[in-house]
Each structure stands twice: as structure tokens, then as C-alpha cells.
C-alpha positions as protocol buffer text, in pm:
chain_id: "A"
residue {
  index: 1
  type: MET
  ca { x: 16278 y: -15615 z: -5356 }
}
residue {
  index: 2
  type: PRO
  ca { x: 16094 y: -15416 z: -5087 }
}
residue {
  index: 3
  type: ASN
  ca { x: 16032 y: -15553 z: -4740 }
}
residue {
  index: 4
  type: PHE
  ca { x: 15782 y: -15842 z: -4750 }
}
residue {
  index: 5
  type: GLN
  ca { x: 15534 y: -15688 z: -4506 }
}
residue {
  index: 6
  type: ASP
  ca { x: 15553 y: -15352 z: -4684 }
}
residue {
  index: 7
  type: THR
  ca { x: 15479 y: -15530 z: -5012 }
}
residue {
  index: 8
  type: LEU
  ca { x: 15180 y: -15711 z: -4860 }
}
residue {
  index: 9
  type: ASP
  ca { x: 15048 y: -15383 z: -4720 }
}
residue {
  index: 10
  type: SER
  ca { x: 15092 y: -15211 z: -5059 }
}
residue {
  index: 11
  type: LEU
  ca { x: 14918 y: -15493 z: -5243 }
}
residue {
  index: 12
  type: LYS
  ca { x: 14639 y: -15501 z: -4987 }
}
residue {
  index: 13
  type: ASN
  ca { x: 14581 y: -15126 z: -5034 }
}
residue {
  index: 14
  type: ALA
  ca { x: 14604 y: -15153 z: -5414 }
}
residue {
  index: 15
  type: LEU
  ca { x: 14347 y: -15430 z: -5421 }
}
residue {
  index: 16
  type: LYS
  ca { x: 14123 y: -15233 z: -5184 }
}
residue {
  index: 17
  type: SER
  ca { x: 14122 y: -14931 z: -5414 }
}
residue {
  index: 18
  type: GLU
  ca { x: 14076 y: -15159 z: -5716 }
}
residue {
  index: 19
  type: TYR
  ca { x: 13712 y: -15209 z: -5629 }
}
residue {
  index: 20
  type: LEU
  ca { x: 13613 y: -14909 z: -5839 }
}
residue {
  index: 21
  type: GLN
  ca { x: 13346 y: -15109 z: -6017 }
}
residue {
  index: 22
  type: GLU
  ca { x: 13114 y: -15036 z: -5725 }
}
residue {
  index: 23
  type: GLN
  ca { x: 13018 y: -14711 z: -5902 }
}
residue {
  index: 24
  type: ARG
  ca { x: 12976 y: -14893 z: -6233 }
}
residue {
  index: 25
  type: GLU
  ca { x: 12750 y: -15149 z: -6069 }
}
residue {
  index: 26
  type: ALA
  ca { x: 12542 y: -14878 z: -5905 }
}
residue {
  index: 27
  type: TYR
  ca { x: 12502 y: -14715 z: -6247 }
}
residue {
  index: 28
  type: MET
  ca { x: 12401 y: -15046 z: -6409 }
}
residue {
  index: 29
  type: LEU
  ca { x: 12140 y: -15103 z: -6140 }
}
residue {
  index: 30
  type: SER
  ca { x: 12004 y: -14750 z: -6176 }
}
residue {
  index: 31
  type: GLN
  ca { x: 11963 y: -14801 z: -6551 }
}
residue {
  index: 32
  type: LEU
  ca { x: 11793 y: -15140 z: -6536 }
}
residue {
  index: 33
  type: LYS
  ca { x: 11439 y: -15019 z: -6465 }
}
residue {
  index: 34
  type: PRO
  ca { x: 11448 y: -14730 z: -6719 }
}
residue {
  index: 35
  type: GLN
  ca { x: 11583 y: -14966 z: -6987 }
}
residue {
  index: 36
  type: VAL
  ca { x: 11306 y: -15219 z: -6923 }
}
residue {
  index: 37
  type: GLY
  ca { x: 11057 y: -14929 z: -6937 }
}
residue {
  index: 38
  type: ALA
  ca { x: 11201 y: -14818 z: -7273 }
}
residue {
  index: 39
  type: VAL
  ca { x: 11164 y: -15171 z: -7415 }
}
residue {
  index: 40
  type: LEU
  ca { x: 10802 y: -15188 z: -7294 }
}
residue {
  index: 41
  type: LYS
  ca { x: 10734 y: -14853 z: -7460 }
}
residue {
  index: 42
  type: GLU
  ca { x: 10875 y: -14978 z: -7791 }
}
residue {
  index: 43
  type: HIS
  ca { x: 10693 y: -15311 z: -7762 }
}
residue {
  index: 44
  type: PRO
  ca { x: 10357 y: -15246 z: -7591 }
}
residue {
  index: 45
  type: GLU
  ca { x: 10251 y: -15607 z: -7660 }
}
residue {
  index: 46
  type: LEU
  ca { x: 10489 y: -15711 z: -7380 }
}
residue {
  index: 47
  type: LYS
  ca { x: 10285 y: -15521 z: -7119 }
}
residue {
  index: 48
  type: ASP
  ca { x: 10027 y: -15798 z: -7120 }
}
residue {
  index: 49
  type: LYS
  ca { x: 10287 y: -16056 z: -7027 }
}
residue {
  index: 50
  type: ARG
  ca { x: 10265 y: -16177 z: -6669 }
}
residue {
  index: 51
  type: GLU
  ca { x: 10640 y: -16207 z: -6645 }
}
residue {
  index: 52
  type: ILE
  ca { x: 10932 y: -16054 z: -6834 }
}
residue {
  index: 53
  type: LYS
  ca { x: 11276 y: -16206 z: -6815 }
}
residue {
  index: 54
  type: VAL
  ca { x: 11584 y: -15986 z: -6836 }
}
residue {
  index: 55
  type: LEU
  ca { x: 11923 y: -16137 z: -6915 }
}
residue {
  index: 56
  type: LEU
  ca { x: 12238 y: -15971 z: -6783 }
}
residue {
  index: 57
  type: SER
  ca { x: 12569 y: -16113 z: -6903 }
}
residue {
  index: 58
  type: LEU
  ca { x: 12830 y: -16005 z: -6649 }
}
residue {
  index: 59
  type: GLY
  ca { x: 13170 y: -16120 z: -6533 }
}
residue {
  index: 60
  type: ALA
  ca { x: 13186 y: -16348 z: -6229 }
}
residue {
  index: 61
  type: ASN
  ca { x: 13316 y: -16065 z: -6012 }
}
residue {
  index: 62
  type: HIS
  ca { x: 12988 y: -15871 z: -6043 }
}
residue {
  index: 63
  type: THR
  ca { x: 12800 y: -16078 z: -5784 }
}
residue {
  index: 64
  type: PRO
  ca { x: 12704 y: -15762 z: -5584 }
}
residue {
  index: 65
  type: ILE
  ca { x: 12453 y: -15687 z: -5862 }
}
residue {
  index: 66
  type: TYR
  ca { x: 12289 y: -16024 z: -5802 }
}
residue {
  index: 67
  type: HIS
  ca { x: 12272 y: -15959 z: -5427 }
}
residue {
  index: 68
  type: SER
  ca { x: 12129 y: -15609 z: -5480 }
}
residue {
  index: 69
  type: LEU
  ca { x: 11858 y: -15735 z: -5714 }
}
residue {
  index: 70
  type: LYS
  ca { x: 11772 y: -16016 z: -5475 }
}
residue {
  index: 71
  type: LYS
  ca { x: 11737 y: -15767 z: -5188 }
}
residue {
  index: 72
  type: GLY
  ca { x: 11492 y: -15575 z: -5408 }
}
residue {
  index: 73
  type: ASN
  ca { x: 11254 y: -15874 z: -5392 }
}
residue {
  index: 74
  type: LEU
  ca { x: 11306 y: -15962 z: -5757 }
}
residue {
  index: 75
  type: GLN
  ca { x: 11313 y: -16320 z: -5873 }
}
residue {
  index: 76
  type: VAL
  ca { x: 11680 y: -16360 z: -5965 }
}
residue {
  index: 77
  type: THR
  ca { x: 11892 y: -16656 z: -6066 }
}
residue {
  index: 78
  type: ARG
  ca { x: 12256 y: -16669 z: -6166 }
}
residue {
  index: 79
  type: THR
  ca { x: 12481 y: -16915 z: -6342 }
}
residue {
  index: 80
  type: PHE
  ca { x: 12859 y: -16936 z: -6373 }
}
residue {
  index: 81
  type: SER
  ca { x: 13071 y: -17089 z: -6646 }
}
residue {
  index: 82
  type: GLU
  ca { x: 13193 y: -17343 z: -6389 }
}
residue {
  index: 83
  type: ASN
  ca { x: 13033 y: -17479 z: -6075 }
}
residue {
  index: 84
  type: PRO
  ca { x: 13181 y: -17421 z: -5830 }
}
residue {
  index: 85
  type: PHE
  ca { x: 13343 y: -17108 z: -5972 }
}
residue {
  index: 86
  type: VAL
  ca { x: 13692 y: -17049 z: -5834 }
}
residue {
  index: 87
  type: TYR
  ca { x: 13825 y: -16694 z: -5800 }
}
residue {
  index: 88
  type: PRO
  ca { x: 14195 y: -16608 z: -5821 }
}
residue {
  index: 89
  type: PHE
  ca { x: 14346 y: -16515 z: -5481 }
}
residue {
  index: 90
  type: SER
  ca { x: 14375 y: -16150 z: -5588 }
}
residue {
  index: 91
  type: LEU
  ca { x: 14007 y: -16132 z: -5685 }
}
residue {
  index: 92
  type: GLU
  ca { x: 13918 y: -16300 z: -5358 }
}
residue {
  index: 93
  type: VAL
  ca { x: 14092 y: -16011 z: -5178 }
}
residue {
  index: 94
  type: VAL
  ca { x: 13897 y: -15760 z: -5391 }
}
residue {
  index: 95
  type: ARG
  ca { x: 13569 y: -15940 z: -5319 }
}
residue {
  index: 96
  type: ARG
  ca { x: 13637 y: -15958 z: -4945 }
}
residue {
  index: 97
  type: ASN
  ca { x: 13696 y: -15583 z: -4947 }
}
residue {
  index: 98
  type: ALA
  ca { x: 13374 y: -15530 z: -5143 }
}
residue {
  index: 99
  type: PHE
  ca { x: 13171 y: -15732 z: -4892 }
}
residue {
  index: 100
  type: GLY
  ca { x: 13346 y: -15582 z: -4585 }
}
residue {
  index: 101
  type: ARG
  ca { x: 13510 y: -15911 z: -4485 }
}
residue {
  index: 102
  type: PRO
  ca { x: 13854 y: -15933 z: -4320 }
}
residue {
  index: 103
  type: VAL
  ca { x: 14160 y: -15982 z: -4541 }
}
residue {
  index: 104
  type: GLU
  ca { x: 14440 y: -16176 z: -4373 }
}
residue {
  index: 105
  type: ASN
  ca { x: 14809 y: -16145 z: -4462 }
}
residue {
  index: 106
  type: GLU
  ca { x: 14811 y: -16513 z: -4558 }
}
residue {
  index: 107
  type: LEU
  ca { x: 14561 y: -16448 z: -4839 }
}
residue {
  index: 108
  type: VAL
  ca { x: 14748 y: -16137 z: -4956 }
}
residue {
  index: 109
  type: GLY
  ca { x: 15074 y: -16340 z: -4961 }
}
residue {
  index: 110
  type: GLN
  ca { x: 14899 y: -16602 z: -5176 }
}
residue {
  index: 111
  type: ALA
  ca { x: 14770 y: -16324 z: -5406 }
}
residue {
  index: 112
  type: LEU
  ca { x: 15124 y: -16184 z: -5437 }
}
residue {
  index: 113
  type: THR
  ca { x: 15260 y: -16529 z: -5522 }
}
residue {
  index: 114
  type: GLU
  ca { x: 14980 y: -16573 z: -5775 }
}
residue {
  index: 115
  type: ILE
  ca { x: 15073 y: -16244 z: -5943 }
}
residue {
  index: 116
  type: PHE
  ca { x: 15439 y: -16350 z: -5958 }
}
residue {
  index: 117
  type: LEU
  ca { x: 15348 y: -16695 z: -6088 }
}
residue {
  index: 118
  type: ARG
  ca { x: 15129 y: -16554 z: -6364 }
}
residue {
  index: 119
  type: LYS
  ca { x: 15397 y: -16301 z: -6456 }
}
residue {
  index: 120
  type: ALA
  ca { x: 15658 y: -16576 z: -6483 }
}
residue {
  index: 121
  type: TYR
  ca { x: 15450 y: -16858 z: -6633 }
}
residue {
  index: 122
  type: GLY
  ca { x: 15112 y: -16711 z: -6732 }
}
residue {
  index: 123
  type: PRO
  ca { x: 15131 y: -16761 z: -7112 }
}
residue {
  index: 124
  type: HIS
  ca { x: 15275 y: -17112 z: -7068 }
}
residue {
  index: 125
  type: LEU
  ca { x: 14999 y: -17217 z: -6825 }
}
residue {
  index: 126
  type: ALA
  ca { x: 14728 y: -17061 z: -7045 }
}
residue {
  index: 127
  type: HIS
  ca { x: 14864 y: -17261 z: -7340 }
}
residue {
  index: 128
  type: LEU
  ca { x: 14856 y: -17589 z: -7142 }
}
residue {
  index: 129
  type: ALA
  ca { x: 14502 y: -17510 z: -7024 }
}
residue {
  index: 130
  type: GLU
  ca { x: 14397 y: -17431 z: -7382 }
}
residue {
  index: 131
  type: GLN
  ca { x: 14319 y: -17071 z: -7280 }
}
residue {
  index: 132
  type: ASP
  ca { x: 14072 y: -17187 z: -7013 }
}
residue {
  index: 133
  type: SER
  ca { x: 14120 y: -16913 z: -6750 }
}
residue {
  index: 134
  type: GLN
  ca { x: 13919 y: -17104 z: -6487 }
}
residue {
  index: 135
  type: LYS
  ca { x: 14149 y: -17404 z: -6526 }
}
residue {
  index: 136
  type: VAL
  ca { x: 14455 y: -17181 z: -6488 }
}
residue {
  index: 137
  type: THR
  ca { x: 14303 y: -17026 z: -6174 }
}
residue {
  index: 138
  type: VAL
  ca { x: 14228 y: -17366 z: -6019 }
}
residue {
  index: 139
  type: PHE
  ca { x: 14578 y: -17485 z: -6108 }
}
residue {
  index: 140
  type: THR
  ca { x: 14760 y: -17179 z: -5969 }
}
residue {
  index: 141
  type: ARG
  ca { x: 14556 y: -17179 z: -5647 }
}
residue {
  index: 142
  type: LYS
  ca { x: 14623 y: -17548 z: -5594 }
}
residue {
  index: 143
  type: LEU
  ca { x: 14995 y: -17508 z: -5670 }
}
residue {
  index: 144
  type: ILE
  ca { x: 15035 y: -17209 z: -5437 }
}
residue {
  index: 145
  type: SER
  ca { x: 14842 y: -17384 z: -5160 }
}
residue {
  index: 146
  type: VAL
  ca { x: 15126 y: -17635 z: -5115 }
}
residue {
  index: 147
  type: PHE
  ca { x: 15331 y: -17353 z: -4958 }
}
residue {
  index: 148
  type: SER
  ca { x: 15287 y: -17220 z: -4607 }
}
residue {
  index: 149
  type: SER
  ca { x: 15286 y: -16846 z: -4534 }
}
residue {
  index: 150
  type: ASP
  ca { x: 15642 y: -16877 z: -4400 }
}
residue {
  index: 151
  type: GLU
  ca { x: 15758 y: -17054 z: -4717 }
}
residue {
  index: 152
  type: ILE
  ca { x: 15600 y: -16784 z: -4935 }
}
residue {
  index: 153
  type: LYS
  ca { x: 15777 y: -16518 z: -4729 }
}
residue {
  index: 154
  type: LYS
  ca { x: 16110 y: -16705 z: -4751 }
}
residue {
  index: 155
  type: MET
  ca { x: 16084 y: -16730 z: -5132 }
}
residue {
  index: 156
  type: TYR
  ca { x: 16005 y: -16360 z: -5158 }
}
residue {
  index: 157
  type: GLU
  ca { x: 16290 y: -16259 z: -4929 }
}
residue {
  index: 158
  type: GLY
  ca { x: 16533 y: -16488 z: -5113 }
}
residue {
  index: 159
  type: ALA
  ca { x: 16502 y: -16280 z: -5430 }
}
residue {
  index: 160
  type: SER
  ca { x: 16670 y: -15943 z: -5456 }
}
residue {
  index: 161
  type: LYS
  ca { x: 16470 y: -15877 z: -5777 }
}
residue {
  index: 162
  type: PHE
  ca { x: 16173 y: -16041 z: -5946 }
}
residue {
  index: 163
  type: ASP
  ca { x: 16389 y: -16221 z: -6206 }
}
residue {
  index: 164
  type: GLU
  ca { x: 16531 y: -16435 z: -5925 }
}
residue {
  index: 165
  type: TRP
  ca { x: 16191 y: -16536 z: -5786 }
}
residue {
  index: 166
  type: PRO
  ca { x: 16086 y: -16801 z: -6046 }
}
residue {
  index: 167
  type: ALA
  ca { x: 16396 y: -17014 z: -5974 }
}
residue {
  index: 168
  type: LEU
  ca { x: 16322 y: -17001 z: -5601 }
}
residue {
  index: 169
  type: PHE
  ca { x: 15960 y: -17100 z: -5667 }
}
residue {
  index: 170
  type: VAL
  ca { x: 16068 y: -17391 z: -5888 }
}
residue {
  index: 171
  type: GLN
  ca { x: 16317 y: -17502 z: -5621 }
}
residue {
  index: 172
  type: GLY
  ca { x: 16042 y: -17486 z: -5359 }
}
residue {
  index: 173
  type: LEU
  ca { x: 15822 y: -17706 z: -5579 }
}
residue {
  index: 174
  type: LYS
  ca { x: 16109 y: -17949 z: -5634 }
}
residue {
  index: 175
  type: GLU
  ca { x: 16152 y: -17988 z: -5258 }
}
residue {
  index: 176
  type: LYS
  ca { x: 15786 y: -18095 z: -5245 }
}
residue {
  index: 177
  type: GLY
  ca { x: 15824 y: -18337 z: -5536 }
}
residue {
  index: 178
  type: LEU
  ca { x: 15641 y: -18102 z: -5774 }
}
residue {
  index: 179
  type: LYS
  ca { x: 15725 y: -17899 z: -6085 }
}
residue {
  index: 180
  type: ILE
  ca { x: 15581 y: -17652 z: -6333 }
}
residue {
  index: 181
  type: PRO
  ca { x: 15406 y: -17878 z: -6587 }
}
residue {
  index: 182
  type: LYS
  ca { x: 15548 y: -17902 z: -6938 }
}
residue {
  index: 183
  type: THR
  ca { x: 15248 y: -18070 z: -7097 }
}
residue {
  index: 184
  type: LYS
  ca { x: 14870 y: -18054 z: -7074 }
}
residue {
  index: 185
  type: GLN
  ca { x: 14874 y: -18410 z: -6934 }
}
residue {
  index: 186
  type: GLU
  ca { x: 15111 y: -18307 z: -6653 }
}
residue {
  index: 187
  type: MET
  ca { x: 14878 y: -18019 z: -6564 }
}
residue {
  index: 188
  type: ASP
  ca { x: 14574 y: -18248 z: -6569 }
}
residue {
  index: 189
  type: ASP
  ca { x: 14756 y: -18508 z: -6356 }
}
residue {
  index: 190
  type: PHE
  ca { x: 14842 y: -18242 z: -6097 }
}
residue {
  index: 191
  type: LEU
  ca { x: 14483 y: -18115 z: -6089 }
}
residue {
  index: 192
  type: ALA
  ca { x: 14358 y: -18471 z: -6034 }
}
residue {
  index: 193
  type: LYS
  ca { x: 14584 y: -18523 z: -5729 }
}
residue {
  index: 194
  type: PRO
  ca { x: 14454 y: -18449 z: -5380 }
}
residue {
  index: 195
  type: ILE
  ca { x: 14676 y: -18179 z: -5226 }
}
residue {
  index: 196
  type: THR
  ca { x: 14678 y: -18086 z: -4858 }
}
residue {
  index: 197
  type: PRO
  ca { x: 14706 y: -17705 z: -4832 }
}
residue {
  index: 198
  type: GLN
  ca { x: 14986 y: -17575 z: -4602 }
}
residue {
  index: 199
  type: VAL
  ca { x: 14926 y: -17310 z: -4336 }
}
């Protein structure tokens, strides 16, 4: 596998360029007023209403639209499927880039581990979580957080190819008295435990 730092840099750049939805969001915002105008034209009886509510159903990663509308002095509220809503590490990197916030190597290393974990165990974890993607995200973040940045690097460098990585990850979990859950109950039990994140 490539050098660990080179891989982090590549992933960091890939996730930076992934924020292409900025143009899509700008387009959506530009179309909002004309679309409301078109509806009012078709239904003139709505013009007498003091207030018109517009519902936008967007993915959780589209929060810049909410912030843009709020800056435009519109009355805006938002709801998520879960509260608090937890983003995967990789999406957290994308969001930090979108909002101009710093992205540390530690977070990128966690995102890399998350990608590897989902590649190795994604379907199994989704099955245990009954296809609840938020539950899988919370689980993977919590599981990865038991490893320090140095431990993540050591696991990566111990594998000469990806196929060797899952065994190293499982061994790392075993050393901490943990394992990949085999049942829904094991996943739920792990999620219920307080875990102290490593640094």
C-alpha cells in the first residue's frame, strides 16, 4: 500500500474536490424564488395568504442551503432524521472543507479507516443495523474512536495490501477487548457502552 502520509494527502485532496455540490446548491437556491413565483401564478388564491411555507427535502449534507436561506432573512427551520445527527468521518472532512474549517490528519486518518471498515464489513454492519445508515455511522465512528492516530497508522502500515487490513483491525480490537459484532444485540450492547476516544 502507498505511504501512509501520501494516502492521507490523497484522500484529503479527493474529499476536498468532492464538494462539487456547491454548484448544485447554488442552482437550487437560484430556482427557489422563480418556482414559488410559478406556483403563485398557477394558484392566485395563494397570493392573499400572509405566509407561504415551502418544504425542501434534502440530504443532511446540504446544510449550506439552510445557512444561505437564513442569511437571506427568511424564516427557516430544519429537522434531521436523528437528533443529534452524526456525520461519517469522511463527510465531516467534506463539510469542513465546504465551511473553510481546518482538516487535521487525525480526522483524515479516521476517515480512511472508516472507508476501509465499510469496505470490509459494510454489508454485515448494515444488516445488523437493519439498514439504518445513521446507526452504522454512529457505530463505526465509536469503534474507530478507540484507536489513536498512531494505532491507525500502525494498522495501515502493517498491511501490504488492503486484503490484509481487516485482520489487523480485528486484532487491534481484540487487544482492546472488542470485536466486530456478530449479532444485532452485540452491536446494540457496544453502542450502549461509554467509550473513551483515543488521541
